NUBAZA-479478 format. One record per residue (C-alpha): residue in three letters; x, y, z; residue number from 1. Coordinates in steps of 0.25 Angstrom, whole numbers. Layout:
N
<rec><resn>Ala</resn><xx>X</xx><yy>Y</yy><zz>Z</zz><resi>NUM</resi></rec>
...
REM end
This chain:
134
<rec><resn>Met</resn><xx>0</xx><yy>0</yy><zz>0</zz><resi>1</resi></rec>
<rec><resn>Asp</resn><xx>11</xx><yy>10</yy><zz>3</zz><resi>2</resi></rec>
<rec><resn>Gly</resn><xx>17</xx><yy>7</yy><zz>-11</zz><resi>3</resi></rec>
<rec><resn>Glu</resn><xx>4</xx><yy>12</yy><zz>-17</zz><resi>4</resi></rec>
<rec><resn>Ile</resn><xx>3</xx><yy>26</yy><zz>-10</zz><resi>5</resi></rec>
<rec><resn>Pro</resn><xx>14</xx><yy>33</yy><zz>-18</zz><resi>6</resi></rec>
<rec><resn>Asn</resn><xx>9</xx><yy>27</yy><zz>-31</zz><resi>7</resi></rec>
<rec><resn>Ile</resn><xx>-5</xx><yy>34</yy><zz>-30</zz><resi>8</resi></rec>
<rec><resn>Lys</resn><xx>2</xx><yy>47</yy><zz>-33</zz><resi>9</resi></rec>
<rec><resn>Arg</resn><xx>5</xx><yy>41</yy><zz>-47</zz><resi>10</resi></rec>
<rec><resn>Trp</resn><xx>-10</xx><yy>37</yy><zz>-50</zz><resi>11</resi></rec>
<rec><resn>Val</resn><xx>-19</xx><yy>45</yy><zz>-59</zz><resi>12</resi></rec>
<rec><resn>Val</resn><xx>-27</xx><yy>56</yy><zz>-52</zz><resi>13</resi></rec>
<rec><resn>Leu</resn><xx>-41</xx><yy>58</yy><zz>-55</zz><resi>14</resi></rec>
<rec><resn>Tyr</resn><xx>-49</xx><yy>69</yy><zz>-49</zz><resi>15</resi></rec>
<rec><resn>Pro</resn><xx>-64</xx><yy>68</yy><zz>-50</zz><resi>16</resi></rec>
<rec><resn>Ile</resn><xx>-64</xx><yy>82</yy><zz>-58</zz><resi>17</resi></rec>
<rec><resn>Tyr</resn><xx>-57</xx><yy>75</yy><zz>-69</zz><resi>18</resi></rec>
<rec><resn>Ile</resn><xx>-70</xx><yy>68</yy><zz>-73</zz><resi>19</resi></rec>
<rec><resn>Asn</resn><xx>-81</xx><yy>78</yy><zz>-68</zz><resi>20</resi></rec>
<rec><resn>Ser</resn><xx>-90</xx><yy>82</yy><zz>-79</zz><resi>21</resi></rec>
<rec><resn>Lys</resn><xx>-94</xx><yy>95</yy><zz>-70</zz><resi>22</resi></rec>
<rec><resn>Lys</resn><xx>-80</xx><yy>100</yy><zz>-72</zz><resi>23</resi></rec>
<rec><resn>Thr</resn><xx>-74</xx><yy>107</yy><zz>-83</zz><resi>24</resi></rec>
<rec><resn>Ile</resn><xx>-60</xx><yy>104</yy><zz>-90</zz><resi>25</resi></rec>
<rec><resn>Ala</resn><xx>-54</xx><yy>116</yy><zz>-83</zz><resi>26</resi></rec>
<rec><resn>Glu</resn><xx>-60</xx><yy>111</yy><zz>-69</zz><resi>27</resi></rec>
<rec><resn>Gly</resn><xx>-53</xx><yy>98</yy><zz>-71</zz><resi>28</resi></rec>
<rec><resn>Arg</resn><xx>-61</xx><yy>88</yy><zz>-79</zz><resi>29</resi></rec>
<rec><resn>Arg</resn><xx>-53</xx><yy>79</yy><zz>-88</zz><resi>30</resi></rec>
<rec><resn>Ile</resn><xx>-63</xx><yy>72</yy><zz>-97</zz><resi>31</resi></rec>
<rec><resn>Gly</resn><xx>-75</xx><yy>76</yy><zz>-105</zz><resi>32</resi></rec>
<rec><resn>Val</resn><xx>-88</xx><yy>81</yy><zz>-99</zz><resi>33</resi></rec>
<rec><resn>Ser</resn><xx>-95</xx><yy>70</yy><zz>-106</zz><resi>34</resi></rec>
<rec><resn>Lys</resn><xx>-86</xx><yy>59</yy><zz>-100</zz><resi>35</resi></rec>
<rec><resn>Ala</resn><xx>-85</xx><yy>65</yy><zz>-86</zz><resi>36</resi></rec>
<rec><resn>Cys</resn><xx>-94</xx><yy>62</yy><zz>-75</zz><resi>37</resi></rec>
<rec><resn>Glu</resn><xx>-101</xx><yy>72</yy><zz>-65</zz><resi>38</resi></rec>
<rec><resn>Asn</resn><xx>-94</xx><yy>74</yy><zz>-52</zz><resi>39</resi></rec>
<rec><resn>Pro</resn><xx>-86</xx><yy>61</yy><zz>-49</zz><resi>40</resi></rec>
<rec><resn>Thr</resn><xx>-81</xx><yy>58</yy><zz>-35</zz><resi>41</resi></rec>
<rec><resn>Cys</resn><xx>-68</xx><yy>52</yy><zz>-31</zz><resi>42</resi></rec>
<rec><resn>Ala</resn><xx>-75</xx><yy>40</yy><zz>-26</zz><resi>43</resi></rec>
<rec><resn>Glu</resn><xx>-82</xx><yy>37</yy><zz>-39</zz><resi>44</resi></rec>
<rec><resn>Ile</resn><xx>-69</xx><yy>39</yy><zz>-47</zz><resi>45</resi></rec>
<rec><resn>Gly</resn><xx>-63</xx><yy>29</yy><zz>-37</zz><resi>46</resi></rec>
<rec><resn>Asp</resn><xx>-74</xx><yy>19</yy><zz>-39</zz><resi>47</resi></rec>
<rec><resn>Cys</resn><xx>-73</xx><yy>20</yy><zz>-54</zz><resi>48</resi></rec>
<rec><resn>Cys</resn><xx>-58</xx><yy>17</yy><zz>-53</zz><resi>49</resi></rec>
<rec><resn>Ser</resn><xx>-61</xx><yy>5</yy><zz>-45</zz><resi>50</resi></rec>
<rec><resn>His</resn><xx>-71</xx><yy>1</yy><zz>-55</zz><resi>51</resi></rec>
<rec><resn>Leu</resn><xx>-60</xx><yy>2</yy><zz>-66</zz><resi>52</resi></rec>
<rec><resn>Lys</resn><xx>-50</xx><yy>-6</yy><zz>-57</zz><resi>53</resi></rec>
<rec><resn>Leu</resn><xx>-41</xx><yy>6</yy><zz>-55</zz><resi>54</resi></rec>
<rec><resn>Pro</resn><xx>-33</xx><yy>8</yy><zz>-42</zz><resi>55</resi></rec>
<rec><resn>Phe</resn><xx>-37</xx><yy>22</yy><zz>-37</zz><resi>56</resi></rec>
<rec><resn>Ala</resn><xx>-35</xx><yy>31</yy><zz>-24</zz><resi>57</resi></rec>
<rec><resn>Ile</resn><xx>-45</xx><yy>42</yy><zz>-20</zz><resi>58</resi></rec>
<rec><resn>Glu</resn><xx>-39</xx><yy>54</yy><zz>-14</zz><resi>59</resi></rec>
<rec><resn>Ile</resn><xx>-50</xx><yy>62</yy><zz>-7</zz><resi>60</resi></rec>
<rec><resn>Asp</resn><xx>-41</xx><yy>73</yy><zz>-1</zz><resi>61</resi></rec>
<rec><resn>Lys</resn><xx>-36</xx><yy>78</yy><zz>-15</zz><resi>62</resi></rec>
<rec><resn>Ala</resn><xx>-42</xx><yy>89</yy><zz>-22</zz><resi>63</resi></rec>
<rec><resn>Tyr</resn><xx>-42</xx><yy>93</yy><zz>-37</zz><resi>64</resi></rec>
<rec><resn>Pro</resn><xx>-33</xx><yy>105</yy><zz>-39</zz><resi>65</resi></rec>
<rec><resn>Arg</resn><xx>-42</xx><yy>113</yy><zz>-48</zz><resi>66</resi></rec>
<rec><resn>Asp</resn><xx>-54</xx><yy>111</yy><zz>-39</zz><resi>67</resi></rec>
<rec><resn>Phe</resn><xx>-49</xx><yy>108</yy><zz>-24</zz><resi>68</resi></rec>
<rec><resn>Met</resn><xx>-63</xx><yy>106</yy><zz>-20</zz><resi>69</resi></rec>
<rec><resn>Gln</resn><xx>-64</xx><yy>93</yy><zz>-28</zz><resi>70</resi></rec>
<rec><resn>Arg</resn><xx>-58</xx><yy>83</yy><zz>-18</zz><resi>71</resi></rec>
<rec><resn>Gly</resn><xx>-53</xx><yy>69</yy><zz>-21</zz><resi>72</resi></rec>
<rec><resn>Arg</resn><xx>-46</xx><yy>62</yy><zz>-32</zz><resi>73</resi></rec>
<rec><resn>Val</resn><xx>-43</xx><yy>48</yy><zz>-37</zz><resi>74</resi></rec>
<rec><resn>Arg</resn><xx>-30</xx><yy>42</yy><zz>-40</zz><resi>75</resi></rec>
<rec><resn>Val</resn><xx>-30</xx><yy>30</yy><zz>-50</zz><resi>76</resi></rec>
<rec><resn>Leu</resn><xx>-20</xx><yy>20</yy><zz>-54</zz><resi>77</resi></rec>
<rec><resn>Leu</resn><xx>-20</xx><yy>19</yy><zz>-70</zz><resi>78</resi></rec>
<rec><resn>Lys</resn><xx>-6</xx><yy>13</yy><zz>-71</zz><resi>79</resi></rec>
<rec><resn>Lys</resn><xx>1</xx><yy>4</yy><zz>-62</zz><resi>80</resi></rec>
<rec><resn>Glu</resn><xx>16</xx><yy>6</yy><zz>-58</zz><resi>81</resi></rec>
<rec><resn>Asp</resn><xx>20</xx><yy>-3</yy><zz>-69</zz><resi>82</resi></rec>
<rec><resn>Gly</resn><xx>12</xx><yy>5</yy><zz>-80</zz><resi>83</resi></rec>
<rec><resn>Thr</resn><xx>1</xx><yy>-5</yy><zz>-82</zz><resi>84</resi></rec>
<rec><resn>Leu</resn><xx>-13</xx><yy>1</yy><zz>-82</zz><resi>85</resi></rec>
<rec><resn>Ser</resn><xx>-22</xx><yy>-2</yy><zz>-70</zz><resi>86</resi></rec>
<rec><resn>Asn</resn><xx>-34</xx><yy>-3</yy><zz>-79</zz><resi>87</resi></rec>
<rec><resn>Pro</resn><xx>-30</xx><yy>-6</yy><zz>-94</zz><resi>88</resi></rec>
<rec><resn>Ala</resn><xx>-43</xx><yy>1</yy><zz>-98</zz><resi>89</resi></rec>
<rec><resn>Ile</resn><xx>-39</xx><yy>14</yy><zz>-92</zz><resi>90</resi></rec>
<rec><resn>Thr</resn><xx>-26</xx><yy>20</yy><zz>-98</zz><resi>91</resi></rec>
<rec><resn>Ser</resn><xx>-26</xx><yy>35</yy><zz>-95</zz><resi>92</resi></rec>
<rec><resn>Arg</resn><xx>-32</xx><yy>45</yy><zz>-85</zz><resi>93</resi></rec>
<rec><resn>Lys</resn><xx>-41</xx><yy>50</yy><zz>-96</zz><resi>94</resi></rec>
<rec><resn>Gln</resn><xx>-47</xx><yy>36</yy><zz>-97</zz><resi>95</resi></rec>
<rec><resn>Leu</resn><xx>-48</xx><yy>34</yy><zz>-82</zz><resi>96</resi></rec>
<rec><resn>Met</resn><xx>-56</xx><yy>47</yy><zz>-81</zz><resi>97</resi></rec>
<rec><resn>Leu</resn><xx>-65</xx><yy>43</yy><zz>-92</zz><resi>98</resi></rec>
<rec><resn>Arg</resn><xx>-68</xx><yy>30</yy><zz>-87</zz><resi>99</resi></rec>
<rec><resn>Ile</resn><xx>-71</xx><yy>35</yy><zz>-73</zz><resi>100</resi></rec>
<rec><resn>Ala</resn><xx>-80</xx><yy>46</yy><zz>-78</zz><resi>101</resi></rec>
<rec><resn>Glu</resn><xx>-88</xx><yy>35</yy><zz>-85</zz><resi>102</resi></rec>
<rec><resn>Leu</resn><xx>-89</xx><yy>27</yy><zz>-72</zz><resi>103</resi></rec>
<rec><resn>Val</resn><xx>-92</xx><yy>38</yy><zz>-62</zz><resi>104</resi></rec>
<rec><resn>Pro</resn><xx>-107</xx><yy>40</yy><zz>-66</zz><resi>105</resi></rec>
<rec><resn>Arg</resn><xx>-109</xx><yy>25</yy><zz>-65</zz><resi>106</resi></rec>
<rec><resn>His</resn><xx>-104</xx><yy>25</yy><zz>-51</zz><resi>107</resi></rec>
<rec><resn>Pro</resn><xx>-113</xx><yy>18</yy><zz>-41</zz><resi>108</resi></rec>
<rec><resn>Gly</resn><xx>-113</xx><yy>29</yy><zz>-31</zz><resi>109</resi></rec>
<rec><resn>Arg</resn><xx>-116</xx><yy>40</yy><zz>-42</zz><resi>110</resi></rec>
<rec><resn>Thr</resn><xx>-128</xx><yy>32</yy><zz>-48</zz><resi>111</resi></rec>
<rec><resn>Lys</resn><xx>-135</xx><yy>31</yy><zz>-35</zz><resi>112</resi></rec>
<rec><resn>Lys</resn><xx>-133</xx><yy>45</yy><zz>-32</zz><resi>113</resi></rec>
<rec><resn>Gln</resn><xx>-139</xx><yy>50</yy><zz>-45</zz><resi>114</resi></rec>
<rec><resn>Glu</resn><xx>-152</xx><yy>42</yy><zz>-44</zz><resi>115</resi></rec>
<rec><resn>Pro</resn><xx>-158</xx><yy>49</yy><zz>-32</zz><resi>116</resi></rec>
<rec><resn>Ala</resn><xx>-153</xx><yy>63</yy><zz>-37</zz><resi>117</resi></rec>
<rec><resn>Ser</resn><xx>-161</xx><yy>62</yy><zz>-50</zz><resi>118</resi></rec>
<rec><resn>Ser</resn><xx>-174</xx><yy>59</yy><zz>-43</zz><resi>119</resi></rec>
<rec><resn>Ser</resn><xx>-173</xx><yy>71</yy><zz>-33</zz><resi>120</resi></rec>
<rec><resn>Thr</resn><xx>-170</xx><yy>82</yy><zz>-43</zz><resi>121</resi></rec>
<rec><resn>Ala</resn><xx>-185</xx><yy>81</yy><zz>-48</zz><resi>122</resi></rec>
<rec><resn>Gly</resn><xx>-192</xx><yy>90</yy><zz>-38</zz><resi>123</resi></rec>
<rec><resn>Pro</resn><xx>-201</xx><yy>101</yy><zz>-38</zz><resi>124</resi></rec>
<rec><resn>Ser</resn><xx>-195</xx><yy>115</yy><zz>-40</zz><resi>125</resi></rec>
<rec><resn>Lys</resn><xx>-199</xx><yy>126</yy><zz>-31</zz><resi>126</resi></rec>
<rec><resn>Gly</resn><xx>-201</xx><yy>141</yy><zz>-35</zz><resi>127</resi></rec>
<rec><resn>Lys</resn><xx>-207</xx><yy>148</yy><zz>-47</zz><resi>128</resi></rec>
<rec><resn>Gly</resn><xx>-194</xx><yy>154</yy><zz>-53</zz><resi>129</resi></rec>
<rec><resn>Gly</resn><xx>-195</xx><yy>165</yy><zz>-62</zz><resi>130</resi></rec>
<rec><resn>Arg</resn><xx>-195</xx><yy>180</yy><zz>-59</zz><resi>131</resi></rec>
<rec><resn>Lys</resn><xx>-203</xx><yy>188</yy><zz>-49</zz><resi>132</resi></rec>
<rec><resn>Lys</resn><xx>-214</xx><yy>198</yy><zz>-54</zz><resi>133</resi></rec>
<rec><resn>Lys</resn><xx>-212</xx><yy>212</yy><zz>-51</zz><resi>134</resi></rec>
REM end
């Protein structure tokens, strides 16, 4: 276990902002809006990495430099020390981001959260709106 701790520094860093469809390129998104997902979390990214059979480490205390209010990042091992790929289907950071962005919307925690939210939005709205008469 002690041998792995220094090696984590050599793993690929993946901030949730990289695949967030709500962010712009200038704010840090690295893939297209059509392929990105809405507000991913570190836990969801970690679960997707385990689904892809990639070793990962979640660092909750770290923040994204451009937006320090965004807490957390995930480190992923793409290539082992001998140079072989951990998962032959994923060869680059870009492929990793695209695959995780595909998997996050299908995450079990996310699908359960969205079902009750869609039914609660259909409520009667109060107030007439418009302008007041003089």
